[in-house]
N, C-alpha and C positions, 0 to 999 in steps of 0.2 A: 290352064293358063300357060302360055308359051314364054319361056325364059329367053332373053336375048344375051348373047355373049358381048361383053364390053371390052373393046380393044383399046389398049393404051397407045396413044399417038407416039410413034417412034421418036419424034423430036422432043416431046415432053419427057419421055423416058430417058433420052440421052442427057437432057439438061438435069434431070433428077439425079442420075448416077454421077454426073460431073459435080453437082453440088455436094453430094455425099463424099466424094473423093477429096474435094477441097476441104471440107469440114474435117474429115479424118486427118488430112495432112496438117492442118492448123493445130488440131488437138495434139498430134504427135510432137509437133514443133514446140508447142507450149509445155508439154509434158517433159521435154528434154531441157527446158529452161531458157529457150530462146525468146527474146523480147525486143520490142521497139519502144524506145524511151525518148521523149522529147522534153527539153528544158528551154529556158529563155536563151541560153548561149549555144546549145548544140543539140544534135540528134544522135541516137545510138541504135545500132542493130547488132545483136549478138547474144551470147549466152550469159545467163545470170545464175546466181545461187544465193538463196536466202535474201533476195532483194538487192544484192550487190552485183553490178555488171562485172563479169569475169574476163571474157574474151570477146572481141568484136571490133567494129569500126565506129569511130566517133566523127561525125560531120559537123564542123564548127561553122558558125554563121559568117565568119570572115573568109571562108573558102578553104581553110586548112582541113586536112583529114588526118586522124590519128588512129593507130592500131593499138588497142588496149590489151595488155597482158597483166591482169591483176595478180595472178599467182606469182609472177616474177617481178612485180612492182615496176613495170615499165610502160611507157607510152612512146611509140615511135611515130613521128610525124612525116607527112608526105614531102616536106621540104628538107628532110634529113636530120632535123633536130631530134634529140633523144632526152626523155625524162626518166630518171630512176629514183624511186622513193615512195613515200606514203601516198596512198590513193584512197579517197572517200567518194563513193559513187562514181561519177565521171570526172571528179576534180582532183588536181594535185592539191593535197591538203595534209600538212604536217611538215616533215623535213624531207628534203630531196635534193637532187642535182639536175640541172639543165645543161646540156651541151648543144651549142648552136653551130650548125653545119656551115652556114654562110660566112661566119666571122671567126669561128674556132674559139669564141668566148665561152666561159663557163660561169655558172652560178651555183653555189651550194648554200643552203640555208632553209629558212622557213617559207612555207606557202600557206595561203588561206583562200579557200574557194577558188583555186586555179590561178591566183595572183601571187607574185613574189611580195609577201607582206610579213614583216617581223624582222629578225636579225639574219644577216647573211653576208656572204663574200662573193663579189662579182669580179672575176679576173678577165682582163682583156688580152687579146692575142699579142698586142705590142708590149705587154709587161705591166701596164697600169693595173691598179687593184683598188677596189673599194670594199671596206669592211664596216658594217654598221646597219642602221635601221633603214627599212624600205616600206613603202605603202603603195600597193598596186604597181609594183615594178619601178617606182621612182625613189630616189634618195630623199628621205624625209625623216628628220630628227637628227640625233647625233651620229656622226660617222667619221671615218678616216679614209682619205684618198691618198694613195701613194702612186706617184708617177714613175715611169721607168727610168727617168733621168736622175732620180734621187730626191726630187722635190716632194713635199707632202702638205696636206691640209688636214687639220683635226678640229672639228667643230660642228656647228649646226647646219643642216640643209633644209631647204623647202623647195619642193617641186624640182628636184634635181640640181638646184643651184645653192651655192654658199649663201646662207642667209641667217643672220644672228651673230653670235660671238664665235670666233674661231682663231686658230693659229696657222699661218701659212709660212712654211720654211722653204727657201730656195736652195738649190744645190750649191750656190756660191757662199752660203752662210747667212744671207739676208733673211730677215724674219719680220712678219707683221702679226701683231696680236691685237685684235679688236673686233669692231662690228662690221658686218657685211649686209648688203641689201642687193638681192638678185645678182649675185656673183661679183659685185663691186664693193670695194672698201667704202664704207658709208657710215659716218658717226664718229665715235671716239676710238682712238687706237694708238699703238706705238709701233713705229717702223724702225728697225735696227738695220743699218746698212752693213754690207760686208767689210767696208773700210773703217767701221767703228762709229760713224755718225749715228745719232739717234734723234728721231722726231716723235714727239708725243703731242697729240692734239686732235683736231677735227679733220675728217676726210669727207669729201663729197664727190660722188661719181668716180671713185677710184683715185682721186688726186688730193693733195693737201689743200684744203680750202676751209677758211674759218680761223679760229684762234688756236695757236699752238706754240710749242717750244722746240727749237732745233738746236742741238748741241753737237758741235763738230768734234772730231776725234782729238783735236789739239786743245780742246777746252773752250774755244770761242762759243758764244751763245747768242741766240736771238729768241726773243719772246714777244709775240704779237700776232698780227694778222697775216694770213696767207691767201693766195688766190692762184688756182691752177698750178700748184707746186712752187710758185714764186713767193718770196717775201714781198708782201703787197699790202699797204695800209699803214696803220699806226703800230709802232713797236719799239723795242729796245734792243740794241745790238751792243754786245760787250766783247772787246778784243782782249787777248791775253798775251803774255810774253812766253818765252821758251819754257819757263817753269810752270806755266799754266796759271799764273797770277794775273788778275785783271790789270790792264794798263789804261784803257779809256773806254768810255761808254757814249753811245749816241742814242738819244731818245727823240723820235719824230716820225716822219713819214717816209715810206718807201713806195716805189712803183716798179713792179716786175724786177725786184732784186736790187734796185739802185736807190740811193738816198736822194730825196728831193726836198728842196727848201720851199715851203709854201709861204707866200706873202701873207702877212697878218692883216 
């Protein structure tokens, strides 16, 4: 019986050795801890240890790129932003600090799954500062906002806006304490003017509208209806003398701050 020599096709042999080389390379890379990880928010290529990404590049769905250094607790972003703090997997999670390159703003506080969530302090380049609760990067819950000019607001926020009860103090000494809706005075509150006048009553869309009481610094008083910051509607106005004692009272109708006599 005659035996035939079987020759391996050179192309097949080349492909086989190429496959073996690639396989060995992949195995070596995996043995060294390098991985490709994909999540709903980003993709990662780099080195891992015990399941935790250590060093490598994070590609975010919004186009940002971050360089992860887990050992030194930092993520450096392609736009110049820098995060330093606790990291869990690929997320900012725990407490940390963000420095924003474009604005020079900074945030220090809590993070949850890569979002500014919890308690923190956000400092703006112009000197404004917010201290309080945040959810997904927005002011949400109780917080205190301090403007660089000395004004301040302390109270509740919803979706980055003053909403709920709060106290706003202006640099001239004026103060409002009461209800807000979507950044506007809305509901019951007390506004104390810098000259000593005080209004207590209803607000609508940031102005005195509804029933309220206005007491002037000299003791004169109006109690009744308001519209768009004017005495308007039915009410009682009381005049006083230099000693603050009542001298006369008018009860009736007003239109935009002026007394009107209505025909019966």
